[in-house]
GUMI-296611 format. One line per 2 residues: their letters; for each residue z negated, x negated, y negated of N, C-alpha, C. Coordinates in nm, 4 decimals. Layout:
# residues N
a = Z X Y Z X Y Z X Y | ...
//
This chain:
# residues 81
mk = 0.3073 2.2085 0.5625 0.2916 2.1115 0.6685 0.2530 1.9766 0.6062 | 0.1370 1.9275 0.6394 0.0896 1.8004 0.5856 0.1407 1.6846 0.6705
fs = 0.1756 1.5749 0.6046 0.2176 1.4555 0.6760 0.1532 1.3338 0.6112 | 0.1680 1.2195 0.6750 0.1078 1.0957 0.6261 0.2161 0.9954 0.5875
ii = 0.1905 0.9244 0.4797 0.2727 0.8103 0.4401 0.1853 0.6880 0.4652 | 0.2350 0.5945 0.5437 0.1583 0.4743 0.5751 0.2318 0.3544 0.5176
st = 0.1619 0.2793 0.4325 0.2177 0.1589 0.3717 0.1334 0.0397 0.4122 | 0.1972 -0.0750 0.4218 0.1230 -0.1982 0.4467 0.1272 -0.2841 0.3215
dy = 0.0223 -0.3616 0.3020 0.0154 -0.4505 0.1858 -0.0342 -0.5863 0.2324 | 0.0476 -0.6846 0.2107 0.0126 -0.8230 0.2426 -0.0046 -0.8949 0.1095
ed = -0.1277 -0.9185 0.0699 -0.1566 -0.9688 -0.0647 -0.0787 -1.0950 -0.1011 | -0.0605 -1.1830 -0.0090 0.0088 -1.3079 -0.0401 0.1595 -1.2996 -0.0173
wv = 0.2097 -1.1851 0.0307 0.3515 -1.1711 0.0620 0.4236 -1.0742 -0.0303 | 0.3550 -0.9702 -0.0737 0.4188 -0.8655 -0.1531 0.3891 -0.8899 -0.3008
pr = 0.4919 -0.9040 -0.3853 0.4670 -0.9210 -0.5284 0.3889 -0.8014 -0.5834 | 0.2920 -0.8292 -0.6658 0.2033 -0.7247 -0.7178 0.2799 -0.6174 -0.7943
ne = 0.3854 -0.6548 -0.8667 0.4625 -0.5532 -0.9398 0.5338 -0.4580 -0.8435 | 0.5670 -0.5055 -0.7239 0.6299 -0.4180 -0.6242 0.5296 -0.3155 -0.5705
vq = 0.4041 -0.3556 -0.5587 0.3013 -0.2608 -0.5147 0.2851 -0.1516 -0.6205 | 0.2793 -0.1888 -0.7481 0.2670 -0.0886 -0.8542 0.3886 0.0029 -0.8560
rg = 0.5060 -0.0529 -0.8301 0.6280 0.0291 -0.8237 0.6187 0.1324 -0.7113 | 0.5615 0.0916 -0.5976 0.5402 0.1857 -0.4872 0.4414 0.2948 -0.5237
id = 0.3340 0.2575 -0.5916 0.2341 0.3558 -0.6376 0.2997 0.4561 -0.7305 | 0.3795 0.4074 -0.8243 0.4479 0.4962 -0.9194 0.5460 0.5890 -0.8485
si = 0.6121 0.5378 -0.7452 0.7061 0.6195 -0.6686 0.6342 0.7323 -0.5950 | 0.5228 0.6998 -0.5312 0.4438 0.8024 -0.4618 0.3931 0.9056 -0.5619
as = 0.3485 0.8595 -0.6785 0.2940 0.9498 -0.7809 0.4005 1.0448 -0.8354 | 0.5269 1.0055 -0.8315 0.6329 1.0888 -0.8890 0.6853 1.1952 -0.7925
qh = 0.6356 1.1981 -0.6699 0.6830 1.2965 -0.5728 0.6410 1.4378 -0.6126 | 0.7297 1.5321 -0.5954 0.6993 1.6719 -0.6265 0.6249 1.7395 -0.5110
ft = 0.6535 1.6965 -0.3890 0.5843 1.7488 -0.2723 0.4461 1.6849 -0.2672 | 0.3430 1.7629 -0.2569 0.2075 1.7081 -0.2675 0.1221 1.7239 -0.1424
df = 0.1758 1.7853 -0.0384 0.0956 1.8094 0.0816 0.1063 1.6912 0.1776 | 0.0554 1.5759 0.1337 0.0586 1.4566 0.2177 -0.0642 1.3719 0.1880
ew = -0.0913 1.2826 0.2817 -0.1944 1.1824 0.2580 -0.1255 1.0477 0.2579 | -0.1774 0.9558 0.1781 -0.1206 0.8219 0.1701 -0.2233 0.7236 0.2237
ii = -0.1834 0.6480 0.3233 -0.2712 0.5492 0.3858 -0.2133 0.4109 0.3575 | -0.2951 0.3236 0.2984 -0.2538 0.1859 0.2729 -0.3341 0.0967 0.3660
vh = -0.2634 0.0190 0.4477 -0.3298 -0.0764 0.5367 -0.3145 -0.2132 0.4728 | -0.4265 -0.2730 0.4360 -0.4248 -0.4033 0.3693 -0.4627 -0.5130 0.4679
dg = -0.3854 -0.6202 0.4658 -0.4050 -0.7318 0.5580 -0.5177 -0.8222 0.5099 | -0.6355 -0.8010 0.5609 -0.7500 -0.8854 0.5272 -0.8265 -0.8358 0.4063
pk = -0.9395 -0.8947 0.3793 -1.0202 -0.8530 0.2643 -0.9415 -0.8658 0.1339 | -0.9493 -0.7628 0.0515 -0.8769 -0.7617 -0.0763 -0.9571 -0.8366 -0.1810
ki = -0.8894 -0.9206 -0.2594 -0.9556 -0.9998 -0.3626 -1.0047 -0.9121 -0.4777 | -0.9218 -0.8158 -0.5187 -0.9549 -0.7231 -0.6273 -0.9322 -0.5813 -0.5752
py = -1.0285 -0.4896 -0.5898 -1.0077 -0.3523 -0.5409 -0.8841 -0.2869 -0.6057 | -0.8173 -0.2014 -0.5309 -0.6971 -0.1341 -0.5804 -0.7237 -0.0627 -0.7127
ee = -0.8378 0.0008 -0.7248 -0.8698 0.0768 -0.8456 -0.8756 -0.0126 -0.9690 | -0.9088 -0.1395 -0.9516 -0.9160 -0.2334 -1.0637 -0.7826 -0.3047 -1.0872
ey = -0.7070 -0.3271 -0.9818 -0.5829 -0.4043 -0.9935 -0.4632 -0.3194 -1.0360 | -0.4632 -0.1922 -0.9996 -0.3466 -0.1069 -1.0245 -0.3849 0.0193 -1.0999
dl = -0.2836 0.0782 -1.1631 -0.3020 0.2054 -1.2313 -0.2783 0.3173 -1.1296 | -0.3869 0.3771 -1.0824 -0.3782 0.4862 -0.9851 -0.3941 0.6229 -1.0510
sk = -0.4003 0.6253 -1.1835 -0.4314 0.7498 -1.2552 -0.3262 0.8583 -1.2377 | -0.2020 0.8222 -1.2087 -0.0955 0.9218 -1.1927 -0.0960 0.9882 -1.0553
lk = -0.1703 0.9297 -0.9612 -0.1737 0.9854 -0.8259 -0.2518 1.1170 -0.8248 | -0.2016 1.2137 -0.7506 -0.2674 1.3438 -0.7407 -0.3918 1.3375 -0.6529
sk = -0.3930 1.2459 -0.5567 -0.5114 1.2241 -0.4740 -0.5213 1.0747 -0.4425 | -0.6417 1.0296 -0.4222 -0.6665 0.8881 -0.3966 -0.6156 0.8495 -0.2577
pv = -0.5486 0.7351 -0.2461 -0.5032 0.6936 -0.1131 -0.6206 0.6512 -0.0255 | -0.6008 0.6630 0.1049 -0.6975 0.6114 0.2020 -0.6637 0.4636 0.2191
iv = -0.7602 0.3773 0.1936 -0.7350 0.2339 0.2024 -0.8075 0.1776 0.3243 | -0.7305 0.1171 0.4134 -0.7846 0.0557 0.5341 -0.7689 -0.0945 0.5172
em = -0.8809 -0.1662 0.5126 -0.8751 -0.3114 0.5017 -0.9065 -0.3733 0.6370 | -0.8170 -0.4600 0.6816 -0.8420 -0.5328 0.8048 -0.9561 -0.6314 0.7784
pq = -1.0434 -0.6544 0.8753 -1.1571 -0.7430 0.8523 -1.1167 -0.8889 0.8287 | -0.9988 -0.9259 0.8761 -0.9475 -1.0601 0.8527 -0.7964 -1.0521 0.8439
km = -0.7348 -1.1539 0.7870 -0.5892 -1.1537 0.7766 -0.5274 -1.1583 0.9162 | -0.4381 -1.0639 0.9402 -0.3706 -1.0568 1.0688 -0.2328 -1.1236 1.0619
gd = -0.1840 -1.1469 0.9421 -0.0535 -1.2101 0.9250 0.0556 -1.1077 0.9078 | 0.1709 -1.1564 0.8836 0.2878 -1.0739 0.8589 0.3383 -1.0191 0.9917
cg = 0.2989 -0.8992 1.0236 0.3247 -0.8404 1.1559 0.4721 -0.8099 1.1784 | 0.5541 -0.9104 1.1881 0.6934 -0.8872 1.2240 0.7932 -0.9504 1.1310
nk = 0.7683 -0.9499 0.9997 0.8680 -1.0022 0.9074 0.9010 -1.1484 0.9316 | 0.8042 -1.2272 0.9714 0.8313 -1.3699 0.9905 0.9217 -1.3938 1.1123
yr = 0.9409 -1.2912 1.1950 1.0268 -1.3057 1.3120 1.1689 -1.2583 1.2857 | 1.1916 -1.2058 1.1675 1.3266 -1.1587 1.1332 1.4083 -1.2732 1.0785
dw = 1.5382 -1.2641 1.0962 1.6313 -1.3635 1.0435 1.6844 -1.3104 0.9115 | 1.6361 -1.3632 0.8009 1.6751 -1.3144 0.6683 1.8019 -1.3775 0.6158
e = 1.8575 -1.4721 0.6865 1.9786 -1.5405 0.6375 2.1033 -1.4624 0.6656
//
């Protein structure tokens, strides 16, 4: 049974090392019948293939780039205190 993992990436909000940590986590999964979709908020400054080590991934993620920055869809409305 195939399923999808959907991640969001906000270039100015998510520390780059955390994105690589997520990539490494997905790459370490033993179950392989899934697709990984990354939704990026706005045009990416550096392509994922150049910015991150994707070599451990069994298949390339589907990358969806929003045509413009949409903003932090929800986090800014949370009370973090």
